C-alpha positions in Angstrom: 167.1 -8.9 -54.1 167.6 -9.2 -50.4 169.6 -6.4 -48.7 171.2 -6.5 -45.3 172.1 -3.3 -43.4 174.2 -3.4 -40.2 174.4 -0.7 -37.6 175.7 -0.1 -34.1 179.5 -0.3 -34.6 181.8 2.2 -33.1 184.7 2.8 -30.7 184.5 1.3 -27.3 187.0 0.8 -24.4 188.1 -2.6 -23.3 185.4 -4.1 -21.0 182.7 -2.1 -22.6 179.6 -3.2 -24.6 178.1 -2.6 -28.0 174.9 -3.9 -29.6 174.9 -4.5 -33.3 171.8 -4.6 -35.4 171.0 -6.0 -38.8 167.9 -5.7 -40.8 167.0 -7.8 -43.9 164.7 -6.3 -46.5 163.4 -7.4 -49.9 161.1 -10.1 -51.2 161.9 -12.5 -48.4 159.8 -15.7 -48.1 161.9 -17.3 -45.3 165.2 -16.8 -43.5 166.8 -20.1 -42.5 169.6 -18.5 -40.5 171.1 -15.2 -39.6 174.7 -14.9 -38.6 177.4 -12.5 -37.6 180.8 -12.8 -39.0 183.9 -10.6 -38.4 187.1 -9.9 -40.2 190.1 -8.3 -38.4 192.9 -6.6 -40.4 195.1 -9.2 -42.0 192.9 -12.1 -41.0 190.2 -14.2 -42.6 186.6 -13.7 -42.1 185.3 -15.8 -39.2 181.9 -16.9 -37.9 181.1 -15.2 -34.6 177.6 -16.2 -33.8 174.8 -18.0 -35.7 171.1 -18.1 -35.1 169.4 -20.8 -37.1 165.6 -20.8 -37.2 165.3 -24.4 -36.2 168.0 -24.8 -33.5 169.9 -23.1 -30.7 172.4 -20.3 -31.3 176.0 -21.2 -31.7 179.0 -19.1 -30.9 182.7 -19.1 -31.6 184.7 -20.2 -28.6 186.4 -16.8 -28.4 183.1 -15.0 -27.7 181.1 -17.6 -25.6 179.8 -16.1 -22.5 180.4 -12.5 -23.7 178.3 -12.2 -26.9 174.6 -13.0 -27.4 172.8 -13.3 -30.7 169.1 -12.8 -31.0 166.5 -12.5 -33.8 163.3 -10.7 -34.5 161.5 -13.1 -36.8 158.7 -10.7 -37.6 160.9 -7.8 -38.6 163.7 -9.9 -40.1 166.3 -8.5 -37.8 169.3 -9.9 -35.9 171.1 -8.4 -33.0 174.5 -9.1 -31.5 175.0 -8.0 -27.9 178.7 -7.8 -27.2 179.8 -7.4 -23.6 183.2 -7.3 -21.9 184.8 -6.4 -25.2 188.5 -7.0 -25.8 191.0 -5.4 -28.2 191.0 -8.7 -30.1 187.3 -8.1 -30.9 188.3 -5.2 -33.1 187.1 -6.0 -36.6 184.5 -5.3 -39.3 181.4 -7.2 -38.4 179.2 -8.5 -41.2 175.6 -9.7 -41.1 174.8 -12.8 -43.2 171.6 -14.6 -43.9 170.5 -17.6 -45.9 167.1 -16.7 -47.2 164.5 -17.8 -49.7 162.9 -15.5 -52.2 160.7 -16.3 -55.2 163.8 -17.3 -57.1 165.0 -19.7 -54.5 167.4 -19.7 -51.5 170.7 -17.8 -51.5 173.3 -16.3 -49.3 173.3 -12.6 -48.6 175.8 -10.2 -46.9 175.7 -6.8 -45.5 178.5 -4.3 -46.1 179.7 -4.4 -42.5 180.1 -2.2 -39.5 183.4 -1.4 -37.8 184.0 -2.2 -34.2 187.1 -0.8 -32.6 188.0 -1.8 -29.0 190.8 0.5 -27.7 191.8 2.8 -24.9 
């Protein structure tokens, strides 16, 4: 079983920055992609940033130029650097990966970390 654990959420003022971290552990053979999703109160979960192993990162239009996703392929980690945060970025942020283990590929999710952008 693959486990994802997020960290780095918290309360920040508009215009501030936060860096989220995610680590994947377990019998991982390969991770095809690591993503960050978010879900705001009353809204559907949405893809924020994606870091495929074989292509360039992709971002939601709402965060382009403000957020940056990166990966540590050795440690199976993903990071989300969030700059110039806005109140609309308030949400629970979830780490996701599509990874292969001895039993085949599957989707895995973390439990989320809360980001609150407020005065």
